[in-house]
MMTF fields as JSON, N, C-alpha, C and O atoms, coordinates in Angstrom:
{
  "mmtfVersion": "1.0.0",
  "mmtfProducer": "UNKNOWN",
  "numBonds": 435,
  "numAtoms": 436,
  "numGroups": 109,
  "numChains": 1,
  "numModels": 1,
  "chainsPerModel": [1],
  "groupsPerChain": [109],
  "chainIdList": ["A"],
  "bondAtomList": [4, 2, 8, 6, 12, 10, 16, 14, 20, 18, 24, 22, 28, 26, 32, 30, 36, 34, 40, 38, 44, 42, 48, 46, 52, 50, 56, 54, 60, 58, 64, 62, 68, 66, 72, 70, 76, 74, 80, 78, 84, 82, 88, 86, 92, 90, 96, 94, 100, 98, 104, 102, 108, 106, 112, 110, 116, 114, 120, 118, 124, 122, 128, 126, 132, 130, 136, 134, 140, 138, 144, 142, 148, 146, 152, 150, 156, 154, 160, 158, 164, 162, 168, 166, 172, 170, 176, 174, 180, 178, 184, 182, 188, 186, 192, 190, 196, 194, 200, 198, 204, 202, 208, 206, 212, 210, 216, 214, 220, 218, 224, 222, 228, 226, 232, 230, 236, 234, 240, 238, 244, 242, 248, 246, 252, 250, 256, 254, 260, 258, 264, 262, 268, 266, 272, 270, 276, 274, 280, 278, 284, 282, 288, 286, 292, 290, 296, 294, 300, 298, 304, 302, 308, 306, 312, 310, 316, 314, 320, 318, 324, 322, 328, 326, 332, 330, 336, 334, 340, 338, 344, 342, 348, 346, 352, 350, 356, 354, 360, 358, 364, 362, 368, 366, 372, 370, 376, 374, 380, 378, 384, 382, 388, 386, 392, 390, 396, 394, 400, 398, 404, 402, 408, 406, 412, 410, 416, 414, 420, 418, 424, 422, 428, 426, 432, 430],
  "bondOrderList": [1, 1, 1, 1, 1, 1, 1, 1, 1, 1, 1, 1, 1, 1, 1, 1, 1, 1, 1, 1, 1, 1, 1, 1, 1, 1, 1, 1, 1, 1, 1, 1, 1, 1, 1, 1, 1, 1, 1, 1, 1, 1, 1, 1, 1, 1, 1, 1, 1, 1, 1, 1, 1, 1, 1, 1, 1, 1, 1, 1, 1, 1, 1, 1, 1, 1, 1, 1, 1, 1, 1, 1, 1, 1, 1, 1, 1, 1, 1, 1, 1, 1, 1, 1, 1, 1, 1, 1, 1, 1, 1, 1, 1, 1, 1, 1, 1, 1, 1, 1, 1, 1, 1, 1, 1, 1, 1, 1],
  "groupList": [{"groupName": "MET", "atomNameList": ["N", "CA", "C", "O"], "elementList": ["N", "C", "C", "O"], "formalChargeList": [0, 0, 0, 0], "bondAtomList": [1, 0, 2, 1, 3, 2], "bondOrderList": [1, 1, 2], "singleLetterCode": "M", "chemCompType": "L-PEPTIDE LINKING"}, {"groupName": "SER", "atomNameList": ["N", "CA", "C", "O"], "elementList": ["N", "C", "C", "O"], "formalChargeList": [0, 0, 0, 0], "bondAtomList": [1, 0, 2, 1, 3, 2], "bondOrderList": [1, 1, 2], "singleLetterCode": "S", "chemCompType": "L-PEPTIDE LINKING"}, {"groupName": "ASP", "atomNameList": ["N", "CA", "C", "O"], "elementList": ["N", "C", "C", "O"], "formalChargeList": [0, 0, 0, 0], "bondAtomList": [1, 0, 2, 1, 3, 2], "bondOrderList": [1, 1, 2], "singleLetterCode": "D", "chemCompType": "L-PEPTIDE LINKING"}, {"groupName": "VAL", "atomNameList": ["N", "CA", "C", "O"], "elementList": ["N", "C", "C", "O"], "formalChargeList": [0, 0, 0, 0], "bondAtomList": [1, 0, 2, 1, 3, 2], "bondOrderList": [1, 1, 2], "singleLetterCode": "V", "chemCompType": "L-PEPTIDE LINKING"}, {"groupName": "THR", "atomNameList": ["N", "CA", "C", "O"], "elementList": ["N", "C", "C", "O"], "formalChargeList": [0, 0, 0, 0], "bondAtomList": [1, 0, 2, 1, 3, 2], "bondOrderList": [1, 1, 2], "singleLetterCode": "T", "chemCompType": "L-PEPTIDE LINKING"}, {"groupName": "ALA", "atomNameList": ["N", "CA", "C", "O"], "elementList": ["N", "C", "C", "O"], "formalChargeList": [0, 0, 0, 0], "bondAtomList": [1, 0, 2, 1, 3, 2], "bondOrderList": [1, 1, 2], "singleLetterCode": "A", "chemCompType": "L-PEPTIDE LINKING"}, {"groupName": "PHE", "atomNameList": ["N", "CA", "C", "O"], "elementList": ["N", "C", "C", "O"], "formalChargeList": [0, 0, 0, 0], "bondAtomList": [1, 0, 2, 1, 3, 2], "bondOrderList": [1, 1, 2], "singleLetterCode": "F", "chemCompType": "L-PEPTIDE LINKING"}, {"groupName": "ASN", "atomNameList": ["N", "CA", "C", "O"], "elementList": ["N", "C", "C", "O"], "formalChargeList": [0, 0, 0, 0], "bondAtomList": [1, 0, 2, 1, 3, 2], "bondOrderList": [1, 1, 2], "singleLetterCode": "N", "chemCompType": "L-PEPTIDE LINKING"}, {"groupName": "GLU", "atomNameList": ["N", "CA", "C", "O"], "elementList": ["N", "C", "C", "O"], "formalChargeList": [0, 0, 0, 0], "bondAtomList": [1, 0, 2, 1, 3, 2], "bondOrderList": [1, 1, 2], "singleLetterCode": "E", "chemCompType": "L-PEPTIDE LINKING"}, {"groupName": "GLN", "atomNameList": ["N", "CA", "C", "O"], "elementList": ["N", "C", "C", "O"], "formalChargeList": [0, 0, 0, 0], "bondAtomList": [1, 0, 2, 1, 3, 2], "bondOrderList": [1, 1, 2], "singleLetterCode": "Q", "chemCompType": "L-PEPTIDE LINKING"}, {"groupName": "GLY", "atomNameList": ["N", "CA", "C", "O"], "elementList": ["N", "C", "C", "O"], "formalChargeList": [0, 0, 0, 0], "bondAtomList": [1, 0, 2, 1, 3, 2], "bondOrderList": [1, 1, 2], "singleLetterCode": "G", "chemCompType": "PEPTIDE LINKING"}, {"groupName": "ARG", "atomNameList": ["N", "CA", "C", "O"], "elementList": ["N", "C", "C", "O"], "formalChargeList": [0, 0, 0, 0], "bondAtomList": [1, 0, 2, 1, 3, 2], "bondOrderList": [1, 1, 2], "singleLetterCode": "R", "chemCompType": "L-PEPTIDE LINKING"}, {"groupName": "LYS", "atomNameList": ["N", "CA", "C", "O"], "elementList": ["N", "C", "C", "O"], "formalChargeList": [0, 0, 0, 0], "bondAtomList": [1, 0, 2, 1, 3, 2], "bondOrderList": [1, 1, 2], "singleLetterCode": "K", "chemCompType": "L-PEPTIDE LINKING"}, {"groupName": "LEU", "atomNameList": ["N", "CA", "C", "O"], "elementList": ["N", "C", "C", "O"], "formalChargeList": [0, 0, 0, 0], "bondAtomList": [1, 0, 2, 1, 3, 2], "bondOrderList": [1, 1, 2], "singleLetterCode": "L", "chemCompType": "L-PEPTIDE LINKING"}, {"groupName": "ILE", "atomNameList": ["N", "CA", "C", "O"], "elementList": ["N", "C", "C", "O"], "formalChargeList": [0, 0, 0, 0], "bondAtomList": [1, 0, 2, 1, 3, 2], "bondOrderList": [1, 1, 2], "singleLetterCode": "I", "chemCompType": "L-PEPTIDE LINKING"}, {"groupName": "TYR", "atomNameList": ["N", "CA", "C", "O"], "elementList": ["N", "C", "C", "O"], "formalChargeList": [0, 0, 0, 0], "bondAtomList": [1, 0, 2, 1, 3, 2], "bondOrderList": [1, 1, 2], "singleLetterCode": "Y", "chemCompType": "L-PEPTIDE LINKING"}, {"groupName": "PRO", "atomNameList": ["N", "CA", "C", "O"], "elementList": ["N", "C", "C", "O"], "formalChargeList": [0, 0, 0, 0], "bondAtomList": [1, 0, 2, 1, 3, 2], "bondOrderList": [1, 1, 2], "singleLetterCode": "P", "chemCompType": "L-PEPTIDE LINKING"}, {"groupName": "TRP", "atomNameList": ["N", "CA", "C", "O"], "elementList": ["N", "C", "C", "O"], "formalChargeList": [0, 0, 0, 0], "bondAtomList": [1, 0, 2, 1, 3, 2], "bondOrderList": [1, 1, 2], "singleLetterCode": "W", "chemCompType": "L-PEPTIDE LINKING"}, {"groupName": "CYS", "atomNameList": ["N", "CA", "C", "O"], "elementList": ["N", "C", "C", "O"], "formalChargeList": [0, 0, 0, 0], "bondAtomList": [1, 0, 2, 1, 3, 2], "bondOrderList": [1, 1, 2], "singleLetterCode": "C", "chemCompType": "L-PEPTIDE LINKING"}],
  "groupTypeList": [0, 1, 2, 1, 3, 2, 1, 4, 5, 6, 7, 6, 8, 9, 10, 9, 11, 1, 11, 12, 13, 6, 5, 5, 3, 3, 13, 5, 5, 13, 2, 2, 5, 14, 5, 2, 2, 12, 12, 15, 10, 7, 10, 16, 8, 9, 14, 5, 11, 17, 1, 11, 1, 11, 2, 10, 11, 8, 3, 13, 1, 18, 5, 10, 14, 2, 16, 7, 8, 11, 3, 3, 1, 10, 13, 0, 8, 6, 3, 1, 12, 10, 3, 11, 4, 1, 3, 5, 13, 1, 11, 8, 8, 1, 8, 11, 11, 7, 5, 5, 13, 9, 9, 5, 9, 5, 9, 5, 5],
  "groupIdList": [1, 2, 3, 4, 5, 6, 7, 8, 9, 10, 11, 12, 13, 14, 15, 16, 17, 18, 19, 20, 21, 22, 23, 24, 25, 26, 27, 28, 29, 30, 31, 32, 33, 34, 35, 36, 37, 38, 39, 40, 41, 42, 43, 44, 45, 46, 47, 48, 49, 50, 51, 52, 53, 54, 55, 56, 57, 58, 59, 60, 61, 62, 63, 64, 65, 66, 67, 68, 69, 70, 71, 72, 73, 74, 75, 76, 77, 78, 79, 80, 81, 82, 83, 84, 85, 86, 87, 88, 89, 90, 91, 92, 93, 94, 95, 96, 97, 98, 99, 100, 101, 102, 103, 104, 105, 106, 107, 108, 109],
  "secStructList": [7, 2, 2, 2, 2, 2, 2, 2, 2, 2, 2, 2, 2, 2, 2, 2, 2, 2, 2, 2, 2, 2, 2, 2, 2, 2, 2, 2, 2, 2, 2, 2, 2, 2, 2, 2, 2, 2, 2, 2, 1, 7, 2, 2, 2, 2, 6, 2, 2, 2, 2, 6, 1, 2, 2, 2, 2, 2, 2, 2, 2, 2, 2, 6, 7, 7, 7, 1, 2, 2, 2, 2, 2, 2, 2, 2, 2, 2, 2, 6, 6, 6, 7, 7, 6, 6, 6, 6, 6, 1, 2, 2, 2, 2, 2, 2, 2, 2, 2, 2, 2, 2, 2, 2, 2, 2, 2, 2, 7],
  "xCoordList": [6.262, 7.08, 6.382, 6.909, 5.344, 4.282, 3.441, 2.751, 3.418, 2.684, 3.842, 3.663, 4.891, 5.78, 5.908, 6.091, 5.832, 6.077, 4.975, 5.135, 3.782, 2.475, 2.351, 1.726, 2.602, 2.94, 3.613, 3.08, 4.901, 6.004, 5.169, 5.203, 4.539, 3.91, 2.826, 2.479, 2.095, 1.068, 1.655, 1.089, 2.626, 3.072, 3.42, 3.202, 3.982, 4.838, 3.852, 3.9, 2.957, 1.799, 1.019, 0.168, 0.778, 0.313, 1.04, 0.611, 2.558, 3.296, 3.164, 2.819, 3.409, 2.992, 1.634, 1.58, 0.384, -0.785, -0.123, -0.402, 0.369, 0.717, 1.098, 0.36, 2.317, 3.375, 2.25, 2.414, 1.093, 0.869, -0.379, -0.419, -1.199, -1.887, -1.13, -1.957, 0.211, 0.957, 1.317, 1.967, 1.307, 1.961, 0.952, 1.411, -0.291, -1.661, -1.692, -2.001, -1.178, -1.558, -0.351, -0.443, 0.892, 2.067, 1.027, 0.59, 0.831, -0.043, -0.903, -0.766, -1.693, -2.996, -2.135, -2.387, -1.455, -0.507, -0.08, -0.334, 0.733, 0.995, -0.178, -0.343, -1.058, -2.344, -2.652, -2.738, -2.781, -3.291, -2.078, -2.464, -0.661, 0.09, -0.036, 0.569, -0.681, -0.47, -2.093, -2.163, -2.83, -4.233, -3.739, -3.869, -3.255, -2.011, -1.494, -1.474, -1.093, -0.154, -0.882, -0.636, -1.658, -2.682, -3.291, -3.522, -3.823, -5.057, -3.972, -4.378, -2.984, -2.389, -0.836, -0.155, -0.212, 1.043, 2.297, 3.517, 1.793, 2.525, 2.493, 2.278, 2.803, 2.603, 3.701, 3.748, 4.764, 6.223, 6.808, 7.802, 5.931, 6.315, 5.907, 6.525, 4.573, 3.487, 3.732, 3.256, 4.811, 4.733, 6.393, 6.73, 7.018, 8.474, 8.184, 8.733, 7.346, 7.156, 6.184, 6.072, 5.47, 4.766, 5.995, 6.343, 6.6, 7.633, 8.84, 9.65, 9.133, 10.025, 9.711, 10.55, 8.327, 7.344, 7.788, 8.435, 7.626, 7.676, 6.236, 6.496, 5.317, 4.308, 4.312, 3.561, 5.209, 5.687, 6.603, 6.53, 7.398, 8.886, 8.345, 8.48, 7.106, 6.737, 5.932, 6.101, 5.146, 4.313, 5.496, 5.537, 6.323, 7.205, 7.622, 7.418, 8.215, 9.084, 7.92, 8.308, 6.91, 5.969, 5.748, 5.6, 5.666, 5.384, 6.703, 6.64, 7.783, 9.008, 9.921, 10.944, 9.623, 10.632, 11.391, 10.897, 12.592, 13.748, 13.471, 13.723, 12.869, 12.704, 13.563, 13.606, 14.567, 15.781, 15.559, 14.384, 16.244, 16.357, 16.525, 16.452, 16.774, 16.899, 15.028, 14.288, 14.799, 13.466, 12.518, 11.583, 12.505, 12.314, 12.028, 10.951, 13.703, 13.36, 12.821, 12.48, 12.91, 12.002, 10.441, 9.798, 10.038, 8.497, 7.849, 6.828, 8.764, 9.044, 8.887, 7.962, 9.76, 9.899, 8.452, 8.094, 7.926, 7.013, 5.981, 5.352, 5.486, 4.503, 4.609, 3.511, 5.516, 5.76, 5.916, 6.222, 5.568, 5.358, 3.57, 3.144, 2.811, 1.898, 1.036, 0.002, 1.353, 0.802, 0.297, 1.031, -1.388, -1.697, -1.049, -0.596, -1.178, -0.707, -1.527, -1.196, -2.426, -3.314, -3.035, -3.298, -2.51, -1.996, -0.779, -0.598, 0.05, 1.608, 1.501, 2.127, 0.777, 0.985, 0.092, 0.073, -0.74, -1.348, -0.51, 0.514, -0.898, -0.108, -0.175, 0.903, -0.809, -1.254, 0.102, 0.959, -0.012, 0.946, 2.644, 3.439, 2.656, 3.968, 4.453, 5.634, 2.986, 3.456, 3.786, 4.332, 3.127, 3.286, 4.71, 5.465, 4.934, 6.426, 7.324, 8.044, 7.114, 8.149, 8.638, 9.847, 7.479, 7.199, 7.804, 8.432, 7.576, 8.258, 9.586, 10.385, 10.081, 11.444, 12.355, 13.379, 11.595, 12.393, 11.94, 12.62, 11.103, 11.062, 12.31, 13.193, 12.357, 13.521, 14.438, 14.949, 14.921, 16.255, 16.333, 17.438, 15.463, 15.554, 15.644, 16.522, 15.098, 15.688, 17.141, 17.708, 17.604, 18.813, 19.667, 20.832, 19.531, 20.555, 20.428, 20.958],
  "yCoordList": [-43.458, -43.121, -41.758, -40.692, -42.294, -41.748, -40.769, -40.04, -40.685, -39.77, -38.347, -37.134, -39.079, -37.713, -37.04, -35.824, -37.661, -37.353, -36.425, -35.25, -37.009, -35.975, -35.308, -34.572, -34.728, -34.058, -32.951, -31.869, -33.086, -32.276, -31.851, -30.647, -31.909, -31.985, -31.233, -30.656, -31.212, -30.47, -28.973, -27.91, -29.041, -27.858, -26.649, -25.44, -27.512, -26.802, -26.115, -25.012, -27.168, -26.381, -25.688, -25.17, -25.304, -24.072, -23.17, -22.021, -23.505, -21.998, -21.542, -20.378, -22.361, -21.297, -20.966, -19.931, -21.3, -20.251, -19.44, -18.415, -19.069, -17.978, -17.297, -16.346, -17.411, -16.594, -16.237, -15.06, -16.783, -16.746, -15.182, -14.038, -15.818, -14.712, -13.598, -12.701, -12.902, -11.935, -11.549, -10.533, -11.745, -11.7, -10.932, -9.79, -10.891, -10.583, -8.893, -7.828, -9.369, -8.101, -6.968, -5.785, -7.568, -6.863, -6.06, -4.913, -6.817, -6.785, -5.058, -3.981, -5.472, -4.866, -3.082, -2.089, -3.156, -2.317, -1.149, 0.047, -2.22, -1.131, -0.727, 0.489, -1.354, -1.101, 0.253, 1.169, 0.455, 1.457, 2.674, 3.763, 2.389, 3.578, 3.853, 4.826, 3.113, 3.575, 4.539, 5.269, 4.314, 4.714, 6.255, 7.206, 6.349, 7.412, 8.538, 9.767, 7.616, 8.488, 9.058, 10.049, 8.17, 9.222, 9.978, 10.941, 10.069, 10.869, 12.055, 13.204, 11.992, 12.891, 13.142, 13.884, 12.094, 12.595, 11.918, 12.004, 11.451, 10.911, 9.56, 9.292, 8.416, 6.918, 6.655, 5.99, 7.01, 6.412, 6.783, 6.31, 7.832, 7.614, 7.095, 6.648, 7.105, 6.468, 4.611, 3.928, 4.144, 2.722, 2.401, 1.509, 3.527, 3.599, 3.685, 2.986, 4.544, 4.464, 3.444, 3.319, 2.701, 1.399, 0.589, 0.324, 0.228, -1.226, -0.718, -1.624, 0.45, 0.774, 0.465, 0.187, 0.632, 0.646, -0.789, -1.544, -1.189, -2.264, -3.128, -4.203, -2.837, -3.736, -4.071, -4.928, -3.327, -3.744, -4.665, -5.466, -4.429, -5.458, -6.262, -6.97, -6.719, -7.96, -8.284, -9.475, -7.771, -8.492, -9.178, -10.312, -8.022, -8.211, -9.914, -10.966, -9.725, -11.132, -11.94, -12.947, -12.143, -13.024, -13.34, -14.54, -12.566, -12.966, -13.601, -13.846, -13.78, -14.027, -13.214, -13.605, -12.016, -10.856, -10.232, -9.95, -10.092, -9.397, -8.068, -7.32, -7.528, -5.994, -5.206, -4.301, -5.327, -4.38, -2.844, -2.509, -2.215, -0.973, -0.844, 0.219, -2.145, -2.251, -2.862, -2.496, -3.523, -3.74, -2.808, -2.953, -1.887, -0.172, 0.312, 0.506, 0.458, 1.479, 0.742, 1.382, -0.934, -1.23, -0.884, -0.31, -1.622, -0.939, 0.089, 0.11, 1.192, 2.808, 2.985, 3.575, 2.476, 1.925, 2.018, 2.622, 0.917, 0.391, 1.076, 1.143, 1.669, 2.435, 3.871, 4.38, 4.443, 5.283, 5.303, 6.164, 3.979, 3.468, 3.836, 4.42, 3.333, 3.955, 2.79, 3.125, 1.566, 0.064, -1.034, -1.704, -0.959, -1.651, -3.264, -3.773, -3.714, -5.06, -6.411, -7.574, -6.063, -7.131, -6.979, -7.954, -5.824, -5.459, -6.063, -7.013, -5.488, -5.573, -7.366, -7.767, -8.309, -9.714, -10.458, -11.688, -9.591, -10.336, -10.443, -9.761, -11.868, -11.986, -11.232, -11.247, -10.658, -9.45, -8.609, -8.492, -7.937, -7.206, -7.437, -6.833, -8.646, -9.481, -9.472, -9.492, -9.425, -9.878, -8.679, -8.744, -7.637, -5.971, -5.669, -5.264, -5.945, -5.807, -6.217, -5.515, -7.746, -8.283, -8.016, -8.091, -7.521, -7.223, -5.956, -5.68, -4.987, -3.611, -3.834, -3.215, -4.792, -5.049, -5.066, -4.406, -6.292, -7.115, -5.863, -6.004, -4.829, -3.906, -3.016, -2.894, -2.527, -1.381, -2.313, -2.052, -3.502, -4.055, -4.188, -4.285, -4.188, -4.499, -3.081, -2.917, -2.114, -0.785, -0.229, 0.443, -0.642, -0.294, -1.414, -1.032, -2.3, -3.475, -2.458, -2.843],
  "zCoordList": [27.375, 26.758, 25.177, 24.86, 24.673, 23.941, 24.584, 23.872, 25.529, 26.502, 26.542, 26.428, 26.732, 26.666, 25.214, 25.158, 24.25, 22.973, 22.797, 22.468, 23.037, 23.067, 23.423, 22.66, 24.588, 25.113, 25.084, 25.328, 24.775, 23.867, 22.602, 22.855, 21.587, 20.694, 20.581, 19.55, 21.943, 22.132, 22.8, 22.543, 23.511, 24.096, 22.945, 22.87, 22.226, 20.996, 19.915, 19.369, 19.816, 18.873, 19.7, 18.977, 21.104, 21.737, 21.703, 21.607, 21.786, 21.864, 20.205, 20.004, 19.098, 17.98, 17.967, 17.302, 18.369, 18.043, 19.168, 18.546, 20.029, 21.019, 20.203, 19.949, 19.444, 18.645, 17.696, 17.375, 17.063, 16.019, 16.599, 16.148, 17.696, 18.566, 18.879, 18.713, 19.326, 19.273, 18.207, 18.453, 16.96, 15.8, 15.515, 15.524, 15.238, 15.386, 15.817, 15.283, 17.1, 17.841, 17.424, 17.754, 16.58, 16.427, 14.904, 15.0, 13.796, 12.833, 13.092, 12.513, 14.125, 14.631, 14.824, 14.142, 15.59, 16.194, 14.865, 14.723, 13.96, 12.441, 12.122, 12.21, 11.777, 11.459, 12.037, 11.219, 12.946, 13.508, 13.931, 14.356, 13.779, 13.857, 11.899, 11.448, 11.104, 9.865, 9.257, 8.268, 9.908, 10.444, 10.875, 10.106, 11.987, 12.522, 11.77, 11.835, 11.044, 10.396, 8.838, 8.152, 8.709, 7.378, 7.893, 7.161, 9.124, 9.745, 10.609, 10.435, 11.289, 12.377, 12.182, 12.889, 10.664, 10.27, 11.663, 11.523, 12.586, 13.438, 13.979, 15.161, 12.701, 12.676, 13.093, 14.127, 12.552, 12.801, 14.057, 14.608, 14.478, 16.118, 17.034, 18.0, 16.773, 17.551, 17.873, 18.78, 16.536, 16.28, 17.284, 18.062, 16.795, 17.996, 19.581, 20.432, 19.778, 21.158, 21.413, 22.633, 20.821, 21.358, 21.623, 22.773, 20.651, 20.447, 21.473, 21.671, 22.131, 22.678, 24.564, 25.421, 24.707, 25.757, 26.618, 25.892, 27.674, 28.221, 27.504, 26.965, 27.504, 27.171, 25.546, 25.08, 24.759, 23.514, 23.027, 22.095, 23.751, 23.923, 23.846, 22.848, 25.219, 25.403, 24.32, 24.058, 23.587, 22.896, 21.609, 21.132, 21.346, 20.11, 20.674, 20.067, 21.935, 22.278, 22.381, 21.789, 22.688, 22.441, 21.342, 21.109, 20.488, 19.054, 18.134, 16.93, 18.921, 18.344, 17.879, 17.317, 18.078, 17.162, 18.402, 19.494, 18.023, 18.89, 19.025, 18.081, 20.306, 20.294, 20.241, 21.075, 19.169, 19.4, 18.758, 18.611, 18.5, 17.724, 16.196, 15.579, 15.625, 14.269, 14.014, 13.102, 14.765, 14.598, 14.651, 13.863, 15.368, 15.886, 14.288, 13.725, 13.669, 13.078, 11.4, 10.406, 11.573, 10.492, 10.325, 9.447, 11.834, 12.026, 11.471, 10.783, 11.958, 11.655, 9.932, 9.373, 9.428, 8.121, 6.999, 5.989, 8.023, 7.253, 7.383, 6.327, 8.303, 8.728, 7.898, 7.675, 7.511, 6.728, 5.126, 4.301, 5.082, 3.777, 3.443, 2.446, 4.52, 4.287, 3.637, 3.06, 3.684, 3.064, 4.335, 5.06, 4.33, 5.49, 5.251, 4.226, 6.366, 6.616, 6.071, 6.298, 5.468, 5.096, 3.592, 2.887, 2.992, 1.62, 1.372, 0.61, 2.037, 2.504, 2.184, 1.203, 2.95, 3.01, 1.985, 1.95, 1.048, -0.147, -0.814, -0.77, -2.062, -3.019, -3.989, -4.583, -4.394, -5.459, -5.456, -6.333, -3.88, -3.907, -4.395, -5.115, -3.566, -3.605, -4.928, -5.273, -5.968, -6.928, -8.282, -9.384, -7.489, -8.008, -7.934, -8.818, -6.701, -6.056, -7.139, -7.849, -7.132, -8.052, -9.032, -9.253, -10.083, -11.354, -11.567, -12.59, -10.374, -10.592, -10.382, -11.084, -9.343, -9.391, -10.42, -10.595, -11.355, -12.409, -13.541, -14.557, -13.639, -14.632, -14.34, -15.189, -13.382, -13.13, -13.478, -14.567, -12.863, -13.09, -14.755, -15.287, -15.321, -17.201, -17.583, -18.431, -17.281, -17.287, -17.234, -18.095, -16.077, -15.864, -16.514, -16.616, -16.847, -18.029, -19.561, -20.603]
}
């Protein structure tokens, strides 16, 4: 019985690692599209083309992301903002955005 539980836990952990690996590929694709946007001005179109391709849909699915049009438009919007994924995911950026949001709400009131 405990062997079954151990193998299930092992398989779950392996699945989680796999999802993280594919999520890293998605983040790299976003960074590449942001670089293309800064260099050539076609980043959102590049990420849309990639995410609609067969390989892109497969990578998004393996990362645990449903590859639908809403996701594609969200990826395009993220790329158009031009903020690198490492910066966007950092604590400092999150705190800066929250402070700006609170300041905007205070000014509106």
